[in-house]
C-alpha positions in Angstrom: 109.3 107.9 53.1 110.0 111.1 55.0 109.0 114.5 53.6 112.3 116.4 53.2 110.8 119.1 50.8 110.6 121.9 53.3 114.1 121.3 54.7 115.5 121.0 51.1 114.2 124.5 50.3 115.7 125.8 53.5 119.0 124.1 52.7 119.2 125.9 49.3 118.6 129.2 51.0 121.2 128.6 53.7 123.8 127.4 51.2 123.4 130.6 49.2 124.0 132.7 52.4 127.1 130.6 53.3 128.5 130.9 49.8 127.9 134.7 49.9 129.8 134.9 53.2 132.7 133.0 51.8 132.8 135.2 48.6 132.9 138.5 50.5 135.4 137.2 53.0 138.7 138.9 52.2 140.7 135.8 53.2 138.5 133.7 51.0 138.1 131.2 53.8 135.3 128.6 54.3 133.2 129.2 57.4 134.0 126.2 59.5 131.2 126.8 62.0 128.6 126.9 59.2 130.1 123.8 57.6 129.9 122.0 60.9 126.3 123.0 61.5 125.3 121.7 58.0 127.1 118.4 58.8 125.1 118.2 62.0 121.9 118.8 60.1 122.7 116.0 57.7 123.4 113.7 60.7 119.9 114.4 62.1 118.3 113.6 58.7 120.2 110.3 58.6 118.8 109.5 62.1 115.3 109.4 60.6 116.2 105.9 59.3 117.2 104.6 62.7 114.9 102.3 64.5 112.8 103.9 67.2 113.6 107.4 66.0 111.2 110.3 65.8 111.6 111.5 62.2 109.7 114.7 62.7 111.8 115.6 65.7 115.0 114.8 63.8 113.9 117.0 60.8 113.0 119.8 63.2 116.5 119.6 64.8 118.1 119.5 61.3 116.3 122.7 60.5 117.8 124.2 63.7 121.3 123.4 62.6 120.7 124.9 59.2 119.5 128.1 60.7 122.6 128.2 62.9 124.8 127.7 59.8 123.0 130.7 58.2 123.3 132.7 61.4 127.0 132.3 61.5 127.3 133.2 57.8 125.2 136.3 58.3 127.5 137.3 61.2 130.5 137.3 58.9 128.6 139.1 56.1 127.5 141.9 58.5 131.0 142.5 59.8 132.6 142.4 56.3 129.9 144.7 54.9 130.4 147.3 57.6 134.2 147.1 57.0 133.6 147.6 53.3 131.4 150.7 53.8 134.0 152.3 56.0 136.8 151.5 53.6 134.9 153.0 50.7 134.4 156.3 52.6 137.7 156.7 54.4 139.4 158.5 51.5 136.8 161.2 51.3 136.6 164.3 53.4 133.4 165.1 55.4 132.8 168.0 52.9 133.0 165.6 49.9 130.8 163.0 51.5 128.1 165.6 52.4 128.0 166.8 48.8 127.0 163.3 47.6 125.2 162.1 50.8 123.5 165.2 52.4 122.0 162.9 54.9 125.3 161.2 55.8 125.7 162.4 59.4 122.0 162.5 60.4 121.1 159.2 58.8 123.9 157.0 57.5 126.3 157.4 60.4 123.4 156.8 62.8 122.4 153.7 60.8 125.9 152.2 60.9 126.2 152.9 64.6 122.9 151.2 65.2 123.9 148.2 63.1 127.2 147.9 65.1 125.3 148.1 68.4 122.8 145.5 67.2 125.6 143.2 66.0 127.4 143.6 69.3 124.2 142.7 71.2 123.5 139.7 69.0 127.0 138.4 69.3 127.0 139.0 73.0 123.8 137.1 73.4 125.2 134.2 71.5 128.2 134.0 73.7 126.5 134.7 77.0 122.8 134.1 77.6 121.5 133.6 74.1 122.8 130.0 73.9 121.0 128.1 71.2 121.1 124.8 72.8 118.7 123.2 75.3 119.3 121.3 78.5 120.2 118.2 76.5 122.8 120.2 74.5 120.6 119.9 71.4 120.0 122.8 69.1 116.9 124.8 70.1 115.3 125.4 66.7 112.8 128.0 67.8 115.5 130.2 69.4 118.0 130.0 66.5 115.3 130.7 63.9 114.4 133.9 65.8 118.1 134.9 65.9 118.5 134.1 62.3 115.5 136.2 61.4 116.9 139.2 63.4 120.3 138.9 61.6 118.6 138.6 58.2 117.0 142.1 58.6 120.2 143.7 59.7 122.2 142.2 56.9 119.6 143.2 54.3 119.7 146.8 55.3 123.5 146.8 55.5 123.9 145.3 52.0 121.5 147.9 50.6 123.5 150.7 52.2 126.8 149.3 50.8 125.3 149.0 47.3 124.1 152.6 47.5 127.5 153.9 48.5 129.4 151.8 45.8 127.0 153.2 43.2 127.9 156.7 44.2 131.7 156.2 44.2 132.0 158.0 40.8 130.1 161.0 42.2 132.3 161.0 45.3 135.5 161.0 43.1 134.1 163.8 41.0 133.3 165.9 44.1 136.7 165.1 45.6 138.5 166.4 42.4 136.4 169.5 42.3 137.1 170.3 45.9 140.8 169.8 45.4 140.7 172.0 42.3 138.8 174.8 44.1 141.0 174.5 47.2 144.2 174.7 45.0 142.7 177.7 43.2 142.0 179.4 46.5 145.5 178.8 47.8 147.0 180.2 44.5 144.8 183.3 44.7 145.6 183.8 48.4 149.3 183.5 47.6 149.1 186.1 44.8 147.1 188.5 47.0 149.6 187.9 49.8 152.6 188.6 47.5 151.0 191.8 46.1 150.1 193.0 49.6 153.7 192.2 50.7 155.1 194.1 47.7 153.0 197.1 48.5 154.1 197.1 52.2 157.7 196.9 51.1 157.3 199.7 48.7 155.6 201.9 51.4 158.4 201.1 53.9 161.1 201.9 51.3 159.6 205.3 50.5 
């Protein structure tokens, strides 16, 4: 019998990531690339029972396809998370945001910008020179595991940032209402002062 324990544990981890990606996807679509990679992983496991096969090599390749499935899912999670962060903040003025997040421009904006650049770099590598397949067009498990690990770190930070922002939505709403109240009050006071000043000028001109 072949020892599938390690790959079974990996499969459970990757399945959670793929399901998370599908859940946060606004269109509620399955990730076809991830599903295809998981199918490829299964195919390699079945090859273990072929005559003259190398079971350890087949299991190693199956791991590579699972990492690729998780990688593609992480890509969607990262893109959707950045979109959510921006959507949650778009209705608030810079003044309001700074009241709740004093470090917004010197930390959070820089973080999001860094994430977007890292994602662009990772996606670019995948499409250009970071191809995850060897000369035999077989998955290169070592390469894809490294890429998966890089994405994992980026996504973890992004999700933490998104959670922090969502938790502070009530504070943002409160600050927004207070700013509207004080701004309205300032406009009313300014209008009253302007009316009084205008009346005084008119009185002086009349006399």
